[in-house]
KOLGU-4560 file (N, C-alpha, C; in nm, 3 decimals, padded with zeros to 5 digits):
<recs>
<n_xx: 01.256 n_yy: 01.842 n_zz: 00.287 ca_xx: 01.200 ca_yy: 01.743 ca_zz: 00.378 c_xx: 01.308 c_yy: 01.641 c_zz: 00.411 mol: A seq: 1 type: MET>
<n_xx: 01.294 n_yy: 01.581 n_zz: 00.528 ca_xx: 01.387 ca_yy: 01.479 ca_zz: 00.574 c_xx: 01.311 c_yy: 01.352 c_zz: 00.608 mol: A seq: 2 type: LYS>
<n_xx: 01.384 n_yy: 01.241 n_zz: 00.611 ca_xx: 01.329 ca_yy: 01.115 ca_zz: 00.659 c_xx: 01.369 c_yy: 01.100 c_zz: 00.805 mol: A seq: 3 type: LEU>
<n_xx: 01.273 n_yy: 01.065 n_zz: 00.888 ca_xx: 01.297 ca_yy: 01.042 ca_zz: 01.030 c_xx: 01.261 c_yy: 00.898 c_zz: 01.064 mol: A seq: 4 type: TYR>
<n_xx: 01.338 n_yy: 00.838 n_zz: 01.154 ca_xx: 01.303 ca_yy: 00.707 ca_zz: 01.207 c_xx: 01.268 c_yy: 00.725 c_zz: 01.355 mol: A seq: 5 type: ILE>
<n_xx: 01.153 n_yy: 00.676 n_zz: 01.392 ca_xx: 01.105 ca_yy: 00.685 ca_zz: 01.530 c_xx: 01.095 c_yy: 00.545 c_zz: 01.588 mol: A seq: 6 type: LEU>
<n_xx: 01.149 n_yy: 00.529 n_zz: 01.708 ca_xx: 01.150 ca_yy: 00.399 ca_zz: 01.776 c_xx: 01.119 c_yy: 00.421 c_zz: 01.924 mol: A seq: 7 type: ARG>
<n_xx: 01.061 n_yy: 00.321 n_zz: 01.992 ca_xx: 01.038 ca_yy: 00.331 ca_zz: 02.135 c_xx: 01.170 c_yy: 00.330 c_zz: 02.212 mol: A seq: 8 type: PRO>
<n_xx: 01.170 n_yy: 00.395 n_zz: 02.326 ca_xx: 01.284 ca_yy: 00.387 ca_zz: 02.420 c_xx: 01.240 c_yy: 00.294 c_zz: 02.533 mol: A seq: 9 type: ILE>
<n_xx: 01.320 n_yy: 00.193 n_zz: 02.561 ca_xx: 01.292 ca_yy: 00.095 ca_zz: 02.667 c_xx: 01.150 c_yy: 00.038 c_zz: 02.659 mol: A seq: 10 type: ASN>
<n_xx: 01.115 n_yy: -00.025 n_zz: 02.545 ca_xx: 00.978 ca_yy: -00.074 ca_zz: 02.529 c_xx: 00.943 c_yy: -00.193 c_zz: 02.618 mol: A seq: 11 type: PRO>
<n_xx: 01.042 n_yy: -00.256 n_zz: 02.682 ca_xx: 01.016 ca_yy: -00.376 ca_zz: 02.762 c_xx: 01.000 c_yy: -00.349 c_zz: 02.911 mol: A seq: 12 type: ASP>
<n_xx: 01.016 n_yy: -00.224 n_zz: 02.955 ca_xx: 01.000 ca_yy: -00.194 ca_zz: 03.097 c_xx: 00.852 c_yy: -00.199 c_zz: 03.135 mol: A seq: 13 type: THR>
<n_xx: 00.823 n_yy: -00.234 n_zz: 03.258 ca_xx: 00.685 ca_yy: -00.252 ca_zz: 03.303 c_xx: 00.599 c_yy: -00.127 c_zz: 03.284 mol: A seq: 14 type: ASP>
<n_xx: 00.658 n_yy: -00.010 n_zz: 03.296 ca_xx: 00.579 ca_yy: 00.114 ca_zz: 03.285 c_xx: 00.572 c_yy: 00.167 c_zz: 03.141 mol: A seq: 15 type: SER>
<n_xx: 00.630 n_yy: 00.095 n_zz: 03.047 ca_xx: 00.633 ca_yy: 00.139 ca_zz: 02.909 c_xx: 00.494 c_yy: 00.136 c_zz: 02.845 mol: A seq: 16 type: SER>
<n_xx: 00.464 n_yy: 00.231 n_zz: 02.757 ca_xx: 00.338 ca_yy: 00.228 ca_zz: 02.683 c_xx: 00.328 c_yy: 00.107 c_zz: 02.588 mol: A seq: 17 type: PRO>
<n_xx: 00.440 n_yy: 00.038 n_zz: 02.565 ca_xx: 00.444 ca_yy: -00.076 ca_zz: 02.474 c_xx: 00.428 c_yy: -00.210 c_zz: 02.545 mol: A seq: 18 type: TRP>
<n_xx: 00.393 n_yy: -00.208 n_zz: 02.672 ca_xx: 00.366 ca_yy: -00.331 ca_zz: 02.748 c_xx: 00.218 c_yy: -00.334 c_zz: 02.780 mol: A seq: 19 type: VAL>
<n_xx: 00.147 n_yy: -00.440 n_zz: 02.745 ca_xx: 00.191 ca_yy: -00.555 ca_zz: 02.667 c_xx: 00.213 c_yy: -00.515 c_zz: 02.522 mol: A seq: 20 type: PRO>
<n_xx: 00.285 n_yy: -00.595 n_zz: 02.448 ca_xx: 00.337 ca_yy: -00.560 ca_zz: 02.316 c_xx: 00.236 c_yy: -00.566 c_zz: 02.202 mol: A seq: 21 type: TRP>
<n_xx: 00.122 n_yy: -00.629 n_zz: 02.218 ca_xx: 00.033 ca_yy: -00.650 ca_zz: 02.104 c_xx: -00.052 c_yy: -00.526 c_zz: 02.074 mol: A seq: 22 type: TYR>
<n_xx: -00.093 n_yy: -00.516 n_zz: 01.948 ca_xx: -00.176 ca_yy: -00.405 ca_zz: 01.896 c_xx: -00.105 c_yy: -00.270 c_zz: 01.907 mol: A seq: 23 type: GLU>
<n_xx: 00.027 n_yy: -00.272 n_zz: 01.895 ca_xx: 00.106 ca_yy: -00.149 ca_zz: 01.910 c_xx: 00.202 c_yy: -00.133 c_zz: 01.793 mol: A seq: 24 type: LYS>
<n_xx: 00.231 n_yy: -00.010 n_zz: 01.759 ca_xx: 00.333 ca_yy: 00.021 ca_zz: 01.659 c_xx: 00.467 c_yy: 00.036 c_zz: 01.731 mol: A seq: 25 type: ALA>
<n_xx: 00.572 n_yy: -00.021 n_zz: 01.673 ca_xx: 00.704 ca_yy: -00.015 ca_zz: 01.735 c_xx: 00.804 c_yy: 00.064 c_zz: 01.653 mol: A seq: 26 type: PHE>
<n_xx: 00.761 n_yy: 00.131 n_zz: 01.550 ca_xx: 00.853 ca_yy: 00.212 ca_zz: 01.473 c_xx: 00.787 c_yy: 00.272 c_zz: 01.351 mol: A seq: 27 type: GLY>
<n_xx: 00.840 n_yy: 00.383 n_zz: 01.311 ca_xx: 00.792 ca_yy: 00.453 ca_zz: 01.192 c_xx: 00.912 c_yy: 00.512 c_zz: 01.118 mol: A seq: 28 type: PHE>
<n_xx: 00.900 n_yy: 00.519 n_zz: 00.989 ca_xx: 00.988 ca_yy: 00.601 ca_zz: 00.906 c_xx: 00.895 c_yy: 00.703 c_zz: 00.841 mol: A seq: 29 type: VAL>
<n_xx: 00.923 n_yy: 00.830 n_zz: 00.864 ca_xx: 00.832 ca_yy: 00.938 ca_zz: 00.827 c_xx: 00.908 c_yy: 01.045 c_zz: 00.749 mol: A seq: 30 type: VAL>
<n_xx: 00.847 n_yy: 01.098 n_zz: 00.646 ca_xx: 00.902 ca_yy: 01.215 ca_zz: 00.577 c_xx: 00.831 c_yy: 01.338 c_zz: 00.631 mol: A seq: 31 type: ARG>
<n_xx: 00.910 n_yy: 01.434 n_zz: 00.682 ca_xx: 00.851 ca_yy: 01.554 ca_zz: 00.742 c_xx: 00.951 c_yy: 01.669 c_zz: 00.737 mol: A seq: 32 type: ALA>
<n_xx: 00.901 n_yy: 01.788 n_zz: 00.764 ca_xx: 00.986 ca_yy: 01.907 ca_zz: 00.763 c_xx: 01.064 c_yy: 01.925 c_zz: 00.892 mol: A seq: 33 type: GLU>
<n_xx: 01.017 n_yy: 01.864 n_zz: 01.002 ca_xx: 01.084 ca_yy: 01.882 ca_zz: 01.131 c_xx: 01.058 c_yy: 01.760 c_zz: 01.219 mol: A seq: 34 type: SER>
<n_xx: 01.135 n_yy: 01.750 n_zz: 01.327 ca_xx: 01.112 ca_yy: 01.641 ca_zz: 01.423 c_xx: 00.972 c_yy: 01.650 c_zz: 01.482 mol: A seq: 35 type: GLU>
<n_xx: 00.929 n_yy: 01.769 n_zz: 01.515 ca_xx: 00.795 ca_yy: 01.786 ca_zz: 01.572 c_xx: 00.688 c_yy: 01.734 c_zz: 01.475 mol: A seq: 36 type: GLU>
<n_xx: 00.702 n_yy: 01.769 n_zz: 01.348 ca_xx: 00.605 ca_yy: 01.724 ca_zz: 01.248 c_xx: 00.611 c_yy: 01.571 c_zz: 01.231 mol: A seq: 37 type: ALA>
<n_xx: 00.732 n_yy: 01.514 n_zz: 01.236 ca_xx: 00.747 ca_yy: 01.369 ca_zz: 01.226 c_xx: 00.680 c_yy: 01.299 c_zz: 01.343 mol: A seq: 38 type: ALA>
<n_xx: 00.697 n_yy: 01.353 n_zz: 01.462 ca_xx: 00.634 ca_yy: 01.296 ca_zz: 01.581 c_xx: 00.481 c_yy: 01.304 c_zz: 01.572 mol: A seq: 39 type: ARG>
<n_xx: 00.429 n_yy: 01.413 n_zz: 01.520 ca_xx: 00.284 ca_yy: 01.428 ca_zz: 01.505 c_xx: 00.227 c_yy: 01.326 c_zz: 01.406 mol: A seq: 40 type: GLU>
<n_xx: 00.300 n_yy: 01.300 n_zz: 01.298 ca_xx: 00.256 ca_yy: 01.200 ca_zz: 01.200 c_xx: 00.255 c_yy: 01.061 c_zz: 01.264 mol: A seq: 41 type: ILE>
<n_xx: 00.363 n_yy: 01.027 n_zz: 01.335 ca_xx: 00.369 ca_yy: 00.897 ca_zz: 01.403 c_xx: 00.256 c_yy: 00.884 c_zz: 01.504 mol: A seq: 42 type: ALA>
<n_xx: 00.230 n_yy: 00.988 n_zz: 01.579 ca_xx: 00.122 ca_yy: 00.986 ca_zz: 01.678 c_xx: -00.013 c_yy: 00.960 c_zz: 01.611 mol: A seq: 43 type: ASP>
<n_xx: -00.032 n_yy: 01.017 n_zz: 01.493 ca_xx: -00.159 ca_yy: 01.000 ca_zz: 01.421 c_xx: -00.179 c_yy: 00.855 c_zz: 01.374 mol: A seq: 44 type: ALA>
<n_xx: -00.070 n_yy: 00.781 n_zz: 01.355 ca_xx: -00.078 ca_yy: 00.642 ca_zz: 01.307 c_xx: -00.050 c_yy: 00.541 c_zz: 01.418 mol: A seq: 45 type: TYR>
<n_xx: -00.046 n_yy: 00.585 n_zz: 01.542 ca_xx: -00.016 ca_yy: 00.497 ca_zz: 01.655 c_xx: -00.122 c_yy: 00.390 c_zz: 01.674 mol: A seq: 46 type: ALA>
<n_xx: -00.083 n_yy: 00.286 n_zz: 01.746 ca_xx: -00.177 ca_yy: 00.182 ca_zz: 01.785 c_xx: -00.220 c_yy: 00.203 c_zz: 01.930 mol: A seq: 47 type: GLY>
<n_xx: -00.235 n_yy: 00.093 n_zz: 02.001 ca_xx: -00.281 ca_yy: 00.102 ca_zz: 02.140 c_xx: -00.177 c_yy: 00.158 c_zz: 02.236 mol: A seq: 48 type: ASP>
<n_xx: -00.057 n_yy: 00.188 n_zz: 02.188 ca_xx: 00.041 ca_yy: 00.253 ca_zz: 02.276 c_xx: -00.002 c_yy: 00.395 c_zz: 02.311 mol: A seq: 49 type: GLU>
<n_xx: -00.101 n_yy: 00.448 n_zz: 02.242 ca_xx: -00.152 ca_yy: 00.582 ca_zz: 02.272 c_xx: -00.258 c_yy: 00.585 c_zz: 02.382 mol: A seq: 50 type: ASN>
<n_xx: -00.290 n_yy: 00.469 n_zz: 02.438 ca_xx: -00.386 ca_yy: 00.464 ca_zz: 02.549 c_xx: -00.338 c_yy: 00.367 c_zz: 02.656 mol: A seq: 51 type: THR>
<n_xx: -00.386 n_yy: 00.386 n_zz: 02.776 ca_xx: -00.358 ca_yy: 00.290 ca_zz: 02.883 c_xx: -00.473 c_yy: 00.293 c_zz: 02.982 mol: A seq: 52 type: ARG>
<n_xx: -00.490 n_yy: 00.178 n_zz: 03.047 ca_xx: -00.592 ca_yy: 00.167 ca_zz: 03.151 c_xx: -00.534 c_yy: 00.216 c_zz: 03.282 mol: A seq: 53 type: TRP>
<n_xx: -00.608 n_yy: 00.301 n_zz: 03.352 ca_xx: -00.566 ca_yy: 00.352 ca_zz: 03.482 c_xx: -00.679 c_yy: 00.334 c_zz: 03.582 mol: A seq: 54 type: VAL>
<n_xx: -00.643 n_yy: 00.331 n_zz: 03.707 ca_xx: -00.741 ca_yy: 00.310 ca_zz: 03.813 c_xx: -00.750 c_yy: 00.438 c_zz: 03.896 mol: A seq: 55 type: ASN>
<n_xx: -00.864 n_yy: 00.504 n_zz: 03.894 ca_xx: -00.890 ca_yy: 00.625 ca_zz: 03.972 c_xx: -00.997 c_yy: 00.595 c_zz: 04.075 mol: A seq: 56 type: TYR>
<n_xx: -00.962 n_yy: 00.594 n_zz: 04.202 ca_xx: -01.058 ca_yy: 00.572 ca_zz: 04.310 c_xx: -01.149 c_yy: 00.453 c_zz: 04.282 mol: A seq: 57 type: SER>
<n_xx: -01.087 n_yy: 00.340 n_zz: 04.255 ca_xx: -01.157 ca_yy: 00.215 ca_zz: 04.227 c_xx: -01.240 c_yy: 00.218 c_zz: 04.099 mol: A seq: 58 type: ASN>
<n_xx: -01.216 n_yy: 00.313 n_zz: 04.012 ca_xx: -01.281 ca_yy: 00.317 ca_zz: 03.882 c_xx: -01.172 c_yy: 00.303 c_zz: 03.776 mol: A seq: 59 type: LYS>
<n_xx: -01.192 n_yy: 00.213 n_zz: 03.683 ca_xx: -01.097 ca_yy: 00.194 ca_zz: 03.575 c_xx: -01.138 c_yy: 00.281 c_zz: 03.457 mol: A seq: 60 type: THR>
<n_xx: -01.040 n_yy: 00.350 n_zz: 03.399 ca_xx: -01.069 ca_yy: 00.438 ca_zz: 03.287 c_xx: -00.957 c_yy: 00.426 c_zz: 03.184 mol: A seq: 61 type: ALA>
<n_xx: -00.990 n_yy: 00.455 n_zz: 03.060 ca_xx: -00.894 ca_yy: 00.457 ca_zz: 02.953 c_xx: -00.838 c_yy: 00.598 c_zz: 02.942 mol: A seq: 62 type: LEU>
<n_xx: -00.707 n_yy: 00.610 n_zz: 02.954 ca_xx: -00.641 ca_yy: 00.740 ca_zz: 02.951 c_xx: -00.565 c_yy: 00.754 c_zz: 02.819 mol: A seq: 63 type: GLU>
<n_xx: -00.572 n_yy: 00.871 n_zz: 02.761 ca_xx: -00.500 ca_yy: 00.898 ca_zz: 02.637 c_xx: -00.358 c_yy: 00.945 c_zz: 02.669 mol: A seq: 64 type: SER>
<n_xx: -00.260 n_yy: 00.878 n_zz: 02.612 ca_xx: -00.119 ca_yy: 00.918 ca_zz: 02.626 c_xx: -00.060 c_yy: 00.927 c_zz: 02.485 mol: A seq: 65 type: ILE>
<n_xx: 00.051 n_yy: 00.991 n_zz: 02.471 ca_xx: 00.109 ca_yy: 01.013 ca_zz: 02.338 c_xx: 00.260 c_yy: 00.992 c_zz: 02.342 mol: A seq: 66 type: HIS>
<n_xx: 00.306 n_yy: 00.866 n_zz: 02.350 ca_xx: 00.450 ca_yy: 00.841 ca_zz: 02.362 c_xx: 00.530 c_yy: 00.879 c_zz: 02.239 mol: A seq: 67 type: PRO>
<n_xx: 00.468 n_yy: 00.885 n_zz: 02.122 ca_xx: 00.543 ca_yy: 00.925 ca_zz: 02.003 c_xx: 00.573 c_yy: 01.075 c_zz: 02.004 mol: A seq: 68 type: TRP>
<n_xx: 00.500 n_yy: 01.152 n_zz: 02.082 ca_xx: 00.527 ca_yy: 01.296 ca_zz: 02.093 c_xx: 00.633 c_yy: 01.326 c_zz: 02.198 mol: A seq: 69 type: LEU>
<n_xx: 00.670 n_yy: 01.227 n_zz: 02.279 ca_xx: 00.760 ca_yy: 01.247 ca_zz: 02.393 c_xx: 00.901 c_yy: 01.194 c_zz: 02.366 mol: A seq: 70 type: SER>
<n_xx: 01.001 n_yy: 01.279 n_zz: 02.382 ca_xx: 01.140 ca_yy: 01.235 ca_zz: 02.367 c_xx: 01.183 c_yy: 01.145 c_zz: 02.483 mol: A seq: 71 type: SER>
<n_xx: 01.104 n_yy: 01.139 n_zz: 02.589 ca_xx: 01.130 ca_yy: 01.047 ca_zz: 02.701 c_xx: 01.092 c_yy: 00.905 c_zz: 02.663 mol: A seq: 72 type: LYS>
<n_xx: 00.988 n_yy: 00.889 n_zz: 02.583 ca_xx: 00.937 ca_yy: 00.758 ca_zz: 02.547 c_xx: 00.982 c_yy: 00.707 c_zz: 02.410 mol: A seq: 73 type: ASP>
<n_xx: 01.019 n_yy: 00.797 n_zz: 02.320 ca_xx: 01.055 ca_yy: 00.755 ca_zz: 02.185 c_xx: 01.168 c_yy: 00.840 c_zz: 02.128 mol: A seq: 74 type: SER>
<n_xx: 01.248 n_yy: 00.777 n_zz: 02.042 ca_xx: 01.355 ca_yy: 00.851 ca_zz: 01.973 c_xx: 01.303 c_yy: 00.894 c_zz: 01.836 mol: A seq: 75 type: SER>
<n_xx: 01.364 n_yy: 00.999 n_zz: 01.783 ca_xx: 01.328 ca_yy: 01.049 ca_zz: 01.651 c_xx: 01.457 c_yy: 01.100 c_zz: 01.588 mol: A seq: 76 type: CYS>
<n_xx: 01.514 n_yy: 01.020 n_zz: 01.497 ca_xx: 01.643 ca_yy: 01.053 ca_zz: 01.438 c_xx: 01.630 c_yy: 01.069 c_zz: 01.288 mol: A seq: 77 type: ASP>
<n_xx: 01.710 n_yy: 01.159 n_zz: 01.232 ca_xx: 01.712 ca_yy: 01.179 ca_zz: 01.087 c_xx: 01.783 c_yy: 01.061 c_zz: 01.023 mol: A seq: 78 type: VAL>
<n_xx: 01.725 n_yy: 01.008 n_zz: 00.918 ca_xx: 01.790 ca_yy: 00.903 ca_zz: 00.838 c_xx: 01.869 c_yy: 00.971 c_zz: 00.727 mol: A seq: 79 type: LEU>
<n_xx: 01.997 n_yy: 00.943 n_zz: 00.722 ca_xx: 02.081 ca_yy: 01.001 ca_zz: 00.617 c_xx: 02.069 c_yy: 00.919 c_zz: 00.489 mol: A seq: 80 type: ALA>
<n_xx: 02.089 n_yy: 00.982 n_zz: 00.376 ca_xx: 02.089 ca_yy: 00.911 ca_zz: 00.249 c_xx: 02.212 c_yy: 00.822 c_zz: 00.236 mol: A seq: 81 type: ASN>
<n_xx: 02.322 n_yy: 00.861 n_zz: 00.297 ca_xx: 02.444 ca_yy: 00.785 ca_zz: 00.289 c_xx: 02.443 c_yy: 00.671 c_zz: 00.390 mol: A seq: 82 type: GLU>
<n_xx: 02.518 n_yy: 00.568 n_zz: 00.361 ca_xx: 02.529 ca_yy: 00.457 ca_zz: 00.454 c_xx: 02.546 c_yy: 00.326 c_zz: 00.380 mol: A seq: 83 type: GLY>
<n_xx: 02.571 n_yy: 00.222 n_zz: 00.455 ca_xx: 02.594 ca_yy: 00.093 ca_zz: 00.391 c_xx: 02.464 c_yy: 00.033 c_zz: 00.336 mol: A seq: 84 type: PRO>
<n_xx: 02.478 n_yy: -00.052 n_zz: 00.238 ca_xx: 02.365 ca_yy: -00.125 ca_zz: 00.181 c_xx: 02.306 c_yy: -00.215 c_zz: 00.289 mol: A seq: 85 type: LYS>
<n_xx: 02.175 n_yy: -00.222 n_zz: 00.296 ca_xx: 02.112 ca_yy: -00.312 ca_zz: 00.392 c_xx: 01.972 c_yy: -00.267 c_zz: 00.430 mol: A seq: 86 type: GLY>
<n_xx: 01.910 n_yy: -00.349 n_zz: 00.509 ca_xx: 01.774 ca_yy: -00.324 ca_zz: 00.556 c_xx: 01.772 c_yy: -00.205 c_zz: 00.651 mol: A seq: 87 type: LEU>
<n_xx: 01.674 n_yy: -00.119 n_zz: 00.638 ca_xx: 01.662 ca_yy: -00.002 ca_zz: 00.726 c_xx: 01.570 c_yy: -00.034 c_zz: 00.843 mol: A seq: 88 type: VAL>
<n_xx: 01.451 n_yy: -00.088 n_zz: 00.818 ca_xx: 01.356 ca_yy: -00.117 ca_zz: 00.925 c_xx: 01.293 c_yy: -00.254 c_zz: 00.902 mol: A seq: 89 type: VAL>
<n_xx: 01.293 n_yy: -00.337 n_zz: 01.004 ca_xx: 01.211 ca_yy: -00.458 ca_zz: 01.009 c_xx: 01.152 c_yy: -00.461 c_zz: 01.148 mol: A seq: 90 type: ARG>
<n_xx: 01.028 n_yy: -00.424 n_zz: 01.160 ca_xx: 00.961 ca_yy: -00.419 ca_zz: 01.289 c_xx: 00.869 c_yy: -00.539 c_zz: 01.297 mol: A seq: 91 type: ASP>
<n_xx: 00.913 n_yy: -00.643 n_zz: 01.368 ca_xx: 00.849 ca_yy: -00.772 ca_zz: 01.365 c_xx: 00.817 c_yy: -00.819 c_zz: 01.505 mol: A seq: 92 type: PHE>
<n_xx: 00.697 n_yy: -00.865 n_zz: 01.528 ca_xx: 00.658 ca_yy: -00.923 ca_zz: 01.656 c_xx: 00.570 c_yy: -01.043 c_zz: 01.628 mol: A seq: 93 type: ALA>
<n_xx: 00.594 n_yy: -01.152 n_zz: 01.698 ca_xx: 00.516 ca_yy: -01.274 ca_zz: 01.678 c_xx: 00.443 c_yy: -01.307 c_zz: 01.807 mol: A seq: 94 type: ARG>
<n_xx: 00.319 n_yy: -01.346 n_zz: 01.795 ca_xx: 00.241 ca_yy: -01.384 ca_zz: 01.912 c_xx: 00.269 c_yy: -01.528 c_zz: 01.950 mol: A seq: 95 type: ALA>
</recs>
């Protein structure tokens, strides 16, 4: 098994699943056998970034999206055991 770190790509753009920023997960460190499995675990623990409001013919509906499964929306990199001493993840947002 490997450790993977998953982070949003361009979370501040207007079309990003992470806008607005509240009630959303902005990163995961996951132990999994593959990138696909790591993405599935992150998706299972996602916050409101997995849904968005859309307007269909003057009707508003909640649409299910999965940015943690998409390499367009999120990165998924293997964390190596080697490296300098220091913090690995601090995912912090203040209202």
